[in-house]
mmJSON file of the N, C-alpha and C atoms, coordinates in Angstrom:
{"data_MODEL":{"atom_site":{
"group_PDB":["ATOM","ATOM","ATOM","ATOM","ATOM","ATOM","ATOM","ATOM","ATOM","ATOM","ATOM","ATOM","ATOM","ATOM","ATOM","ATOM","ATOM","ATOM","ATOM","ATOM","ATOM","ATOM","ATOM","ATOM","ATOM","ATOM","ATOM","ATOM","ATOM","ATOM","ATOM","ATOM","ATOM","ATOM","ATOM","ATOM","ATOM","ATOM","ATOM","ATOM","ATOM","ATOM","ATOM","ATOM","ATOM","ATOM","ATOM","ATOM","ATOM","ATOM","ATOM","ATOM","ATOM","ATOM","ATOM","ATOM","ATOM","ATOM","ATOM","ATOM","ATOM","ATOM","ATOM","ATOM","ATOM","ATOM","ATOM","ATOM","ATOM","ATOM","ATOM","ATOM","ATOM","ATOM","ATOM","ATOM","ATOM","ATOM","ATOM","ATOM","ATOM","ATOM","ATOM","ATOM","ATOM","ATOM","ATOM","ATOM","ATOM","ATOM","ATOM","ATOM","ATOM","ATOM","ATOM","ATOM","ATOM","ATOM","ATOM","ATOM","ATOM","ATOM","ATOM","ATOM","ATOM","ATOM","ATOM","ATOM","ATOM","ATOM","ATOM","ATOM","ATOM","ATOM","ATOM","ATOM","ATOM","ATOM","ATOM","ATOM","ATOM","ATOM","ATOM","ATOM","ATOM","ATOM","ATOM","ATOM","ATOM","ATOM","ATOM","ATOM","ATOM","ATOM","ATOM","ATOM","ATOM","ATOM","ATOM","ATOM","ATOM","ATOM","ATOM","ATOM","ATOM","ATOM","ATOM","ATOM","ATOM","ATOM","ATOM","ATOM","ATOM","ATOM","ATOM","ATOM","ATOM","ATOM","ATOM","ATOM","ATOM","ATOM","ATOM","ATOM","ATOM","ATOM","ATOM","ATOM","ATOM","ATOM","ATOM","ATOM","ATOM","ATOM","ATOM","ATOM","ATOM","ATOM","ATOM","ATOM","ATOM","ATOM","ATOM","ATOM","ATOM","ATOM","ATOM","ATOM","ATOM","ATOM","ATOM","ATOM","ATOM","ATOM","ATOM","ATOM","ATOM","ATOM","ATOM","ATOM","ATOM","ATOM","ATOM","ATOM","ATOM","ATOM","ATOM","ATOM","ATOM","ATOM","ATOM","ATOM","ATOM","ATOM","ATOM","ATOM","ATOM","ATOM","ATOM"],
"id":[1,2,3,4,5,6,7,8,9,10,11,12,13,14,15,16,17,18,19,20,21,22,23,24,25,26,27,28,29,30,31,32,33,34,35,36,37,38,39,40,41,42,43,44,45,46,47,48,49,50,51,52,53,54,55,56,57,58,59,60,61,62,63,64,65,66,67,68,69,70,71,72,73,74,75,76,77,78,79,80,81,82,83,84,85,86,87,88,89,90,91,92,93,94,95,96,97,98,99,100,101,102,103,104,105,106,107,108,109,110,111,112,113,114,115,116,117,118,119,120,121,122,123,124,125,126,127,128,129,130,131,132,133,134,135,136,137,138,139,140,141,142,143,144,145,146,147,148,149,150,151,152,153,154,155,156,157,158,159,160,161,162,163,164,165,166,167,168,169,170,171,172,173,174,175,176,177,178,179,180,181,182,183,184,185,186,187,188,189,190,191,192,193,194,195,196,197,198,199,200,201,202,203,204,205,206,207,208,209,210,211,212,213,214,215,216,217,218,219],
"type_symbol":["N","C","C","N","C","C","N","C","C","N","C","C","N","C","C","N","C","C","N","C","C","N","C","C","N","C","C","N","C","C","N","C","C","N","C","C","N","C","C","N","C","C","N","C","C","N","C","C","N","C","C","N","C","C","N","C","C","N","C","C","N","C","C","N","C","C","N","C","C","N","C","C","N","C","C","N","C","C","N","C","C","N","C","C","N","C","C","N","C","C","N","C","C","N","C","C","N","C","C","N","C","C","N","C","C","N","C","C","N","C","C","N","C","C","N","C","C","N","C","C","N","C","C","N","C","C","N","C","C","N","C","C","N","C","C","N","C","C","N","C","C","N","C","C","N","C","C","N","C","C","N","C","C","N","C","C","N","C","C","N","C","C","N","C","C","N","C","C","N","C","C","N","C","C","N","C","C","N","C","C","N","C","C","N","C","C","N","C","C","N","C","C","N","C","C","N","C","C","N","C","C","N","C","C","N","C","C","N","C","C","N","C","C","N","C","C","N","C","C"],
"label_atom_id":["N","CA","C","N","CA","C","N","CA","C","N","CA","C","N","CA","C","N","CA","C","N","CA","C","N","CA","C","N","CA","C","N","CA","C","N","CA","C","N","CA","C","N","CA","C","N","CA","C","N","CA","C","N","CA","C","N","CA","C","N","CA","C","N","CA","C","N","CA","C","N","CA","C","N","CA","C","N","CA","C","N","CA","C","N","CA","C","N","CA","C","N","CA","C","N","CA","C","N","CA","C","N","CA","C","N","CA","C","N","CA","C","N","CA","C","N","CA","C","N","CA","C","N","CA","C","N","CA","C","N","CA","C","N","CA","C","N","CA","C","N","CA","C","N","CA","C","N","CA","C","N","CA","C","N","CA","C","N","CA","C","N","CA","C","N","CA","C","N","CA","C","N","CA","C","N","CA","C","N","CA","C","N","CA","C","N","CA","C","N","CA","C","N","CA","C","N","CA","C","N","CA","C","N","CA","C","N","CA","C","N","CA","C","N","CA","C","N","CA","C","N","CA","C","N","CA","C","N","CA","C","N","CA","C","N","CA","C","N","CA","C","N","CA","C","N","CA","C","N","CA","C","N","CA","C"],
"label_alt_id":[null,null,null,null,null,null,null,null,null,null,null,null,null,null,null,null,null,null,null,null,null,null,null,null,null,null,null,null,null,null,null,null,null,null,null,null,null,null,null,null,null,null,null,null,null,null,null,null,null,null,null,null,null,null,null,null,null,null,null,null,null,null,null,null,null,null,null,null,null,null,null,null,null,null,null,null,null,null,null,null,null,null,null,null,null,null,null,null,null,null,null,null,null,null,null,null,null,null,null,null,null,null,null,null,null,null,null,null,null,null,null,null,null,null,null,null,null,null,null,null,null,null,null,null,null,null,null,null,null,null,null,null,null,null,null,null,null,null,null,null,null,null,null,null,null,null,null,null,null,null,null,null,null,null,null,null,null,null,null,null,null,null,null,null,null,null,null,null,null,null,null,null,null,null,null,null,null,null,null,null,null,null,null,null,null,null,null,null,null,null,null,null,null,null,null,null,null,null,null,null,null,null,null,null,null,null,null,null,null,null,null,null,null,null,null,null,null,null,null],
"label_comp_id":["MET","MET","MET","THR","THR","THR","ARG","ARG","ARG","SER","SER","SER","GLU","GLU","GLU","MET","MET","MET","GLN","GLN","GLN","ALA","ALA","ALA","ALA","ALA","ALA","MET","MET","MET","GLY","GLY","GLY","THR","THR","THR","ARG","ARG","ARG","ILE","ILE","ILE","ARG","ARG","ARG","LEU","LEU","LEU","ALA","ALA","ALA","ARG","ARG","ARG","GLU","GLU","GLU","ALA","ALA","ALA","ILE","ILE","ILE","GLU","GLU","GLU","PRO","PRO","PRO","ASP","ASP","ASP","ARG","ARG","ARG","ALA","ALA","ALA","ALA","ALA","ALA","PHE","PHE","PHE","ALA","ALA","ALA","ARG","ARG","ARG","MET","MET","MET","LEU","LEU","LEU","PRO","PRO","PRO","VAL","VAL","VAL","ASP","ASP","ASP","PRO","PRO","PRO","ALA","ALA","ALA","THR","THR","THR","LEU","LEU","LEU","ARG","ARG","ARG","ARG","ARG","ARG","ILE","ILE","ILE","GLU","GLU","GLU","ASP","ASP","ASP","GLY","GLY","GLY","GLU","GLU","GLU","THR","THR","THR","ALA","ALA","ALA","PRO","PRO","PRO","SER","SER","SER","VAL","VAL","VAL","PHE","PHE","PHE","LEU","LEU","LEU","VAL","VAL","VAL","MET","MET","MET","GLU","GLU","GLU","LEU","LEU","LEU","ALA","ALA","ALA","ARG","ARG","ARG","ARG","ARG","ARG","LEU","LEU","LEU","ARG","ARG","ARG","VAL","VAL","VAL","SER","SER","SER","PRO","PRO","PRO","ASN","ASN","ASN","HIS","HIS","HIS","ILE","ILE","ILE","ILE","ILE","ILE","LEU","LEU","LEU","GLY","GLY","GLY","HIS","HIS","HIS","ASP","ASP","ASP"],
"label_asym_id":["A","A","A","A","A","A","A","A","A","A","A","A","A","A","A","A","A","A","A","A","A","A","A","A","A","A","A","A","A","A","A","A","A","A","A","A","A","A","A","A","A","A","A","A","A","A","A","A","A","A","A","A","A","A","A","A","A","A","A","A","A","A","A","A","A","A","A","A","A","A","A","A","A","A","A","A","A","A","A","A","A","A","A","A","A","A","A","A","A","A","A","A","A","A","A","A","A","A","A","A","A","A","A","A","A","A","A","A","A","A","A","A","A","A","A","A","A","A","A","A","A","A","A","A","A","A","A","A","A","A","A","A","A","A","A","A","A","A","A","A","A","A","A","A","A","A","A","A","A","A","A","A","A","A","A","A","A","A","A","A","A","A","A","A","A","A","A","A","A","A","A","A","A","A","A","A","A","A","A","A","A","A","A","A","A","A","A","A","A","A","A","A","A","A","A","A","A","A","A","A","A","A","A","A","A","A","A","A","A","A","A","A","A","A","A","A","A","A","A"],
"label_entity_id":["1","1","1","1","1","1","1","1","1","1","1","1","1","1","1","1","1","1","1","1","1","1","1","1","1","1","1","1","1","1","1","1","1","1","1","1","1","1","1","1","1","1","1","1","1","1","1","1","1","1","1","1","1","1","1","1","1","1","1","1","1","1","1","1","1","1","1","1","1","1","1","1","1","1","1","1","1","1","1","1","1","1","1","1","1","1","1","1","1","1","1","1","1","1","1","1","1","1","1","1","1","1","1","1","1","1","1","1","1","1","1","1","1","1","1","1","1","1","1","1","1","1","1","1","1","1","1","1","1","1","1","1","1","1","1","1","1","1","1","1","1","1","1","1","1","1","1","1","1","1","1","1","1","1","1","1","1","1","1","1","1","1","1","1","1","1","1","1","1","1","1","1","1","1","1","1","1","1","1","1","1","1","1","1","1","1","1","1","1","1","1","1","1","1","1","1","1","1","1","1","1","1","1","1","1","1","1","1","1","1","1","1","1","1","1","1","1","1","1"],
"label_seq_id":[1,1,1,2,2,2,3,3,3,4,4,4,5,5,5,6,6,6,7,7,7,8,8,8,9,9,9,10,10,10,11,11,11,12,12,12,13,13,13,14,14,14,15,15,15,16,16,16,17,17,17,18,18,18,19,19,19,20,20,20,21,21,21,22,22,22,23,23,23,24,24,24,25,25,25,26,26,26,27,27,27,28,28,28,29,29,29,30,30,30,31,31,31,32,32,32,33,33,33,34,34,34,35,35,35,36,36,36,37,37,37,38,38,38,39,39,39,40,40,40,41,41,41,42,42,42,43,43,43,44,44,44,45,45,45,46,46,46,47,47,47,48,48,48,49,49,49,50,50,50,51,51,51,52,52,52,53,53,53,54,54,54,55,55,55,56,56,56,57,57,57,58,58,58,59,59,59,60,60,60,61,61,61,62,62,62,63,63,63,64,64,64,65,65,65,66,66,66,67,67,67,68,68,68,69,69,69,70,70,70,71,71,71,72,72,72,73,73,73],
"pdbx_PDB_ins_code":[null,null,null,null,null,null,null,null,null,null,null,null,null,null,null,null,null,null,null,null,null,null,null,null,null,null,null,null,null,null,null,null,null,null,null,null,null,null,null,null,null,null,null,null,null,null,null,null,null,null,null,null,null,null,null,null,null,null,null,null,null,null,null,null,null,null,null,null,null,null,null,null,null,null,null,null,null,null,null,null,null,null,null,null,null,null,null,null,null,null,null,null,null,null,null,null,null,null,null,null,null,null,null,null,null,null,null,null,null,null,null,null,null,null,null,null,null,null,null,null,null,null,null,null,null,null,null,null,null,null,null,null,null,null,null,null,null,null,null,null,null,null,null,null,null,null,null,null,null,null,null,null,null,null,null,null,null,null,null,null,null,null,null,null,null,null,null,null,null,null,null,null,null,null,null,null,null,null,null,null,null,null,null,null,null,null,null,null,null,null,null,null,null,null,null,null,null,null,null,null,null,null,null,null,null,null,null,null,null,null,null,null,null,null,null,null,null,null,null],
"Cartn_x":[76.95,76.867,76.16,75.191,74.453,75.262,74.818,75.503,75.494,74.368,74.294,75.204,75.341,76.268,77.71,78.022,79.38,79.686,78.717,78.907,79.117,78.335,78.463,79.834,80.301,81.609,82.724,82.601,83.601,83.614,82.444,82.351,82.993,82.795,83.401,84.916,85.44,86.896,87.467,86.756,87.201,87.179,86.09,85.98,87.07,87.315,88.343,89.73,90.035,91.336,91.436,90.347,90.349,90.535,89.859,89.975,91.396,92.133,93.525,94.426,94.056,94.852,94.358,93.038,92.436,91.059,90.96,89.671,88.559,88.919,87.932,87.519,86.302,85.814,85.83,85.408,85.362,86.76,87.725,89.103,89.626,89.334,89.783,89.092,87.806,87.066,87.686,88.114,88.761,90.073,90.76,92.021,91.798,90.611,90.396,90.317,89.622,88.542,87.172,86.361,84.947,84.158,82.888,82.009,81.955,81.994,81.903,80.65,79.55,78.323,78.5,79.24,79.526,80.359,81.377,82.215,81.399,80.498,79.641,78.769,78.173,77.334,78.147,79.386,80.253,80.582,81.0,81.349,80.149,78.959,77.747,77.186,77.834,77.404,76.196,75.852,74.694,75.017,76.267,76.691,78.098,78.424,79.761,80.635,81.911,82.805,83.13,83.446,83.879,85.247,85.632,86.945,88.049,87.822,88.82,88.952,87.824,87.868,88.491,88.232,88.874,90.388,90.866,92.314,92.881,92.186,92.651,92.557,91.494,91.371,92.513,92.801,93.885,95.211,95.462,96.706,96.741,95.687,95.653,95.653,94.992,94.884,96.043,96.904,98.064,97.666,96.63,96.185,96.041,95.877,95.694,94.222,93.969,92.576,91.862,92.59,91.994,91.499,92.235,91.782,90.467,90.353,89.127,87.97,88.173,87.083,86.771,87.812,87.602,87.894,88.633,88.961,90.244,91.045,92.355,93.338,94.612,95.645,96.138],
"Cartn_y":[68.731,70.159,70.403,71.298,71.602,72.537,72.655,73.53,74.978,75.436,76.82,77.043,76.055,76.165,76.213,75.413,75.417,76.761,77.309,78.613,79.698,79.652,80.648,80.552,79.337,79.154,79.618,79.305,79.735,81.259,81.87,83.323,83.983,83.398,83.935,83.854,82.725,82.59,83.61,83.808,84.792,86.187,86.532,87.866,88.12,87.167,87.35,87.512,86.695,86.8,88.115,88.505,89.752,90.953,90.963,92.087,92.241,91.147,91.218,91.832,91.672,92.197,93.581,93.7,94.941,95.127,96.029,96.237,96.753,97.441,98.008,96.965,96.452,95.394,95.84,97.075,97.562,97.628,98.077,98.146,96.746,95.785,94.417,93.825,94.101,93.586,94.086,95.34,95.881,95.167,94.677,93.968,92.607,92.028,90.654,90.476,91.114,92.078,91.393,91.732,91.341,92.536,92.493,93.54,93.471,94.605,94.588,93.872,93.977,93.29,91.768,91.297,89.857,89.398,90.172,89.813,89.83,90.788,90.842,89.594,89.171,87.97,86.725,86.653,85.518,85.543,86.705,86.807,86.575,86.935,86.725,85.31,84.476,83.093,82.916,83.942,83.859,83.116,83.148,82.475,81.922,80.903,80.312,80.879,81.093,81.572,80.447,80.832,79.841,79.297,78.192,77.62,78.597,79.337,80.308,81.453,81.896,82.959,82.448,81.209,80.629,80.666,80.304,80.31,81.726,82.703,84.088,84.627,84.304,84.71,84.138,82.859,82.221,82.928,83.268,83.964,85.347,86.102,87.468,87.498,86.513,86.48,85.73,85.14,84.396,83.235,82.51,81.3,80.209,78.986,77.9,77.819,77.287,77.049,76.134,75.188,74.321,75.121,76.148,76.989,77.663,78.188,78.854,77.867,76.723,75.775,74.96,74.42,73.469,74.013,75.103,75.67,75.171,74.462,74.014,73.927,73.901,73.864,72.477],
"Cartn_z":[115.797,115.585,114.251,114.254,113.035,112.138,110.908,109.961,110.449,110.966,111.435,112.644,113.501,114.637,114.152,113.137,112.574,111.919,111.182,110.552,111.598,112.684,113.746,114.407,114.683,115.311,114.38,113.086,112.122,112.039,112.007,111.952,113.161,114.322,115.54,115.472,114.995,114.87,113.888,112.786,111.791,112.403,113.08,113.675,114.702,115.577,116.614,116.002,115.002,114.338,113.579,112.911,112.159,113.074,114.221,115.152,115.688,115.78,116.233,115.167,113.907,112.783,112.369,112.203,111.708,112.347,113.315,113.987,113.07,112.004,111.093,110.054,110.183,109.288,107.832,107.567,106.183,105.573,106.349,105.852,105.549,106.422,106.194,104.967,104.804,103.648,102.353,102.336,101.133,100.838,101.858,101.655,100.994,101.127,100.665,99.139,98.321,98.496,98.485,99.466,99.5,99.997,99.781,100.259,101.792,102.487,103.948,104.458,103.727,104.14,104.069,103.089,102.977,104.157,104.502,105.648,106.938,107.078,108.265,108.356,107.221,107.234,107.588,107.129,107.459,108.948,109.451,110.868,111.782,111.317,112.108,111.978,111.139,110.983,110.082,109.328,108.434,107.148,106.747,105.522,105.716,104.946,105.03,103.907,104.181,103.126,102.149,100.931,99.949,100.356,99.768,100.055,99.658,98.593,98.146,99.143,99.697,100.696,101.993,102.361,103.554,103.394,102.222,101.994,102.088,101.518,101.583,103.006,103.714,105.119,105.949,105.749,106.495,106.239,104.994,104.654,105.301,105.161,105.7,107.228,107.842,109.304,109.962,109.129,109.615,110.547,110.106,110.792,109.738,110.173,109.216,108.793,107.605,107.21,108.213,108.797,109.817,111.013,111.369,112.496,112.147,110.94,110.538,110.482,109.876,109.653,110.901,111.546,112.631,114.025,114.083,115.39,115.989,115.209,115.7,114.541,114.869,113.832,113.556],
"occupancy":[1.0,1.0,1.0,1.0,1.0,1.0,1.0,1.0,1.0,1.0,1.0,1.0,1.0,1.0,1.0,1.0,1.0,1.0,1.0,1.0,1.0,1.0,1.0,1.0,1.0,1.0,1.0,1.0,1.0,1.0,1.0,1.0,1.0,1.0,1.0,1.0,1.0,1.0,1.0,1.0,1.0,1.0,1.0,1.0,1.0,1.0,1.0,1.0,1.0,1.0,1.0,1.0,1.0,1.0,1.0,1.0,1.0,1.0,1.0,1.0,1.0,1.0,1.0,1.0,1.0,1.0,1.0,1.0,1.0,1.0,1.0,1.0,1.0,1.0,1.0,1.0,1.0,1.0,1.0,1.0,1.0,1.0,1.0,1.0,1.0,1.0,1.0,1.0,1.0,1.0,1.0,1.0,1.0,1.0,1.0,1.0,1.0,1.0,1.0,1.0,1.0,1.0,1.0,1.0,1.0,1.0,1.0,1.0,1.0,1.0,1.0,1.0,1.0,1.0,1.0,1.0,1.0,1.0,1.0,1.0,1.0,1.0,1.0,1.0,1.0,1.0,1.0,1.0,1.0,1.0,1.0,1.0,1.0,1.0,1.0,1.0,1.0,1.0,1.0,1.0,1.0,1.0,1.0,1.0,1.0,1.0,1.0,1.0,1.0,1.0,1.0,1.0,1.0,1.0,1.0,1.0,1.0,1.0,1.0,1.0,1.0,1.0,1.0,1.0,1.0,1.0,1.0,1.0,1.0,1.0,1.0,1.0,1.0,1.0,1.0,1.0,1.0,1.0,1.0,1.0,1.0,1.0,1.0,1.0,1.0,1.0,1.0,1.0,1.0,1.0,1.0,1.0,1.0,1.0,1.0,1.0,1.0,1.0,1.0,1.0,1.0,1.0,1.0,1.0,1.0,1.0,1.0,1.0,1.0,1.0,1.0,1.0,1.0,1.0,1.0,1.0,1.0,1.0,1.0],
"B_iso_or_equiv":[0.0,0.0,0.0,0.0,0.0,0.0,0.0,0.0,0.0,0.0,0.0,0.0,0.0,0.0,0.0,0.0,0.0,0.0,0.0,0.0,0.0,0.0,0.0,0.0,0.0,0.0,0.0,0.0,0.0,0.0,0.0,0.0,0.0,0.0,0.0,0.0,0.0,0.0,0.0,0.0,0.0,0.0,0.0,0.0,0.0,0.0,0.0,0.0,0.0,0.0,0.0,0.0,0.0,0.0,0.0,0.0,0.0,0.0,0.0,0.0,0.0,0.0,0.0,0.0,0.0,0.0,0.0,0.0,0.0,0.0,0.0,0.0,0.0,0.0,0.0,0.0,0.0,0.0,0.0,0.0,0.0,0.0,0.0,0.0,0.0,0.0,0.0,0.0,0.0,0.0,0.0,0.0,0.0,0.0,0.0,0.0,0.0,0.0,0.0,0.0,0.0,0.0,0.0,0.0,0.0,0.0,0.0,0.0,0.0,0.0,0.0,0.0,0.0,0.0,0.0,0.0,0.0,0.0,0.0,0.0,0.0,0.0,0.0,0.0,0.0,0.0,0.0,0.0,0.0,0.0,0.0,0.0,0.0,0.0,0.0,0.0,0.0,0.0,0.0,0.0,0.0,0.0,0.0,0.0,0.0,0.0,0.0,0.0,0.0,0.0,0.0,0.0,0.0,0.0,0.0,0.0,0.0,0.0,0.0,0.0,0.0,0.0,0.0,0.0,0.0,0.0,0.0,0.0,0.0,0.0,0.0,0.0,0.0,0.0,0.0,0.0,0.0,0.0,0.0,0.0,0.0,0.0,0.0,0.0,0.0,0.0,0.0,0.0,0.0,0.0,0.0,0.0,0.0,0.0,0.0,0.0,0.0,0.0,0.0,0.0,0.0,0.0,0.0,0.0,0.0,0.0,0.0,0.0,0.0,0.0,0.0,0.0,0.0,0.0,0.0,0.0,0.0,0.0,0.0],
"pdbx_formal_charge":[null,null,null,null,null,null,null,null,null,null,null,null,null,null,null,null,null,null,null,null,null,null,null,null,null,null,null,null,null,null,null,null,null,null,null,null,null,null,null,null,null,null,null,null,null,null,null,null,null,null,null,null,null,null,null,null,null,null,null,null,null,null,null,null,null,null,null,null,null,null,null,null,null,null,null,null,null,null,null,null,null,null,null,null,null,null,null,null,null,null,null,null,null,null,null,null,null,null,null,null,null,null,null,null,null,null,null,null,null,null,null,null,null,null,null,null,null,null,null,null,null,null,null,null,null,null,null,null,null,null,null,null,null,null,null,null,null,null,null,null,null,null,null,null,null,null,null,null,null,null,null,null,null,null,null,null,null,null,null,null,null,null,null,null,null,null,null,null,null,null,null,null,null,null,null,null,null,null,null,null,null,null,null,null,null,null,null,null,null,null,null,null,null,null,null,null,null,null,null,null,null,null,null,null,null,null,null,null,null,null,null,null,null,null,null,null,null,null,null],
"auth_seq_id":[1,1,1,2,2,2,3,3,3,4,4,4,5,5,5,6,6,6,7,7,7,8,8,8,9,9,9,10,10,10,11,11,11,12,12,12,13,13,13,14,14,14,15,15,15,16,16,16,17,17,17,18,18,18,19,19,19,20,20,20,21,21,21,22,22,22,23,23,23,24,24,24,25,25,25,26,26,26,27,27,27,28,28,28,29,29,29,30,30,30,31,31,31,32,32,32,33,33,33,34,34,34,35,35,35,36,36,36,37,37,37,38,38,38,39,39,39,40,40,40,41,41,41,42,42,42,43,43,43,44,44,44,45,45,45,46,46,46,47,47,47,48,48,48,49,49,49,50,50,50,51,51,51,52,52,52,53,53,53,54,54,54,55,55,55,56,56,56,57,57,57,58,58,58,59,59,59,60,60,60,61,61,61,62,62,62,63,63,63,64,64,64,65,65,65,66,66,66,67,67,67,68,68,68,69,69,69,70,70,70,71,71,71,72,72,72,73,73,73],
"auth_comp_id":["MET","MET","MET","THR","THR","THR","ARG","ARG","ARG","SER","SER","SER","GLU","GLU","GLU","MET","MET","MET","GLN","GLN","GLN","ALA","ALA","ALA","ALA","ALA","ALA","MET","MET","MET","GLY","GLY","GLY","THR","THR","THR","ARG","ARG","ARG","ILE","ILE","ILE","ARG","ARG","ARG","LEU","LEU","LEU","ALA","ALA","ALA","ARG","ARG","ARG","GLU","GLU","GLU","ALA","ALA","ALA","ILE","ILE","ILE","GLU","GLU","GLU","PRO","PRO","PRO","ASP","ASP","ASP","ARG","ARG","ARG","ALA","ALA","ALA","ALA","ALA","ALA","PHE","PHE","PHE","ALA","ALA","ALA","ARG","ARG","ARG","MET","MET","MET","LEU","LEU","LEU","PRO","PRO","PRO","VAL","VAL","VAL","ASP","ASP","ASP","PRO","PRO","PRO","ALA","ALA","ALA","THR","THR","THR","LEU","LEU","LEU","ARG","ARG","ARG","ARG","ARG","ARG","ILE","ILE","ILE","GLU","GLU","GLU","ASP","ASP","ASP","GLY","GLY","GLY","GLU","GLU","GLU","THR","THR","THR","ALA","ALA","ALA","PRO","PRO","PRO","SER","SER","SER","VAL","VAL","VAL","PHE","PHE","PHE","LEU","LEU","LEU","VAL","VAL","VAL","MET","MET","MET","GLU","GLU","GLU","LEU","LEU","LEU","ALA","ALA","ALA","ARG","ARG","ARG","ARG","ARG","ARG","LEU","LEU","LEU","ARG","ARG","ARG","VAL","VAL","VAL","SER","SER","SER","PRO","PRO","PRO","ASN","ASN","ASN","HIS","HIS","HIS","ILE","ILE","ILE","ILE","ILE","ILE","LEU","LEU","LEU","GLY","GLY","GLY","HIS","HIS","HIS","ASP","ASP","ASP"],
"auth_asym_id":["A","A","A","A","A","A","A","A","A","A","A","A","A","A","A","A","A","A","A","A","A","A","A","A","A","A","A","A","A","A","A","A","A","A","A","A","A","A","A","A","A","A","A","A","A","A","A","A","A","A","A","A","A","A","A","A","A","A","A","A","A","A","A","A","A","A","A","A","A","A","A","A","A","A","A","A","A","A","A","A","A","A","A","A","A","A","A","A","A","A","A","A","A","A","A","A","A","A","A","A","A","A","A","A","A","A","A","A","A","A","A","A","A","A","A","A","A","A","A","A","A","A","A","A","A","A","A","A","A","A","A","A","A","A","A","A","A","A","A","A","A","A","A","A","A","A","A","A","A","A","A","A","A","A","A","A","A","A","A","A","A","A","A","A","A","A","A","A","A","A","A","A","A","A","A","A","A","A","A","A","A","A","A","A","A","A","A","A","A","A","A","A","A","A","A","A","A","A","A","A","A","A","A","A","A","A","A","A","A","A","A","A","A","A","A","A","A","A","A"],
"auth_atom_id":["N","CA","C","N","CA","C","N","CA","C","N","CA","C","N","CA","C","N","CA","C","N","CA","C","N","CA","C","N","CA","C","N","CA","C","N","CA","C","N","CA","C","N","CA","C","N","CA","C","N","CA","C","N","CA","C","N","CA","C","N","CA","C","N","CA","C","N","CA","C","N","CA","C","N","CA","C","N","CA","C","N","CA","C","N","CA","C","N","CA","C","N","CA","C","N","CA","C","N","CA","C","N","CA","C","N","CA","C","N","CA","C","N","CA","C","N","CA","C","N","CA","C","N","CA","C","N","CA","C","N","CA","C","N","CA","C","N","CA","C","N","CA","C","N","CA","C","N","CA","C","N","CA","C","N","CA","C","N","CA","C","N","CA","C","N","CA","C","N","CA","C","N","CA","C","N","CA","C","N","CA","C","N","CA","C","N","CA","C","N","CA","C","N","CA","C","N","CA","C","N","CA","C","N","CA","C","N","CA","C","N","CA","C","N","CA","C","N","CA","C","N","CA","C","N","CA","C","N","CA","C","N","CA","C","N","CA","C","N","CA","C","N","CA","C","N","CA","C","N","CA","C","N","CA","C"],
"pdbx_PDB_model_num":[1,1,1,1,1,1,1,1,1,1,1,1,1,1,1,1,1,1,1,1,1,1,1,1,1,1,1,1,1,1,1,1,1,1,1,1,1,1,1,1,1,1,1,1,1,1,1,1,1,1,1,1,1,1,1,1,1,1,1,1,1,1,1,1,1,1,1,1,1,1,1,1,1,1,1,1,1,1,1,1,1,1,1,1,1,1,1,1,1,1,1,1,1,1,1,1,1,1,1,1,1,1,1,1,1,1,1,1,1,1,1,1,1,1,1,1,1,1,1,1,1,1,1,1,1,1,1,1,1,1,1,1,1,1,1,1,1,1,1,1,1,1,1,1,1,1,1,1,1,1,1,1,1,1,1,1,1,1,1,1,1,1,1,1,1,1,1,1,1,1,1,1,1,1,1,1,1,1,1,1,1,1,1,1,1,1,1,1,1,1,1,1,1,1,1,1,1,1,1,1,1,1,1,1,1,1,1,1,1,1,1,1,1,1,1,1,1,1,1]
}}}
């Protein structure tokens, strides 16, 4: 799997988990806090989140960091 494929898969997992918690991307971004455009780029697979953001996403989304990064717990 290429890096861009991994980023896209991670972004999809983040988006699906986020939509279950908070459908409004901008509202969720404010909770993190990150810019909504940054969250959009992460969810769209254009950029990878930092390790610190992965940890905060995992906490807010109530999933493990392994789920976000690898797709399993």
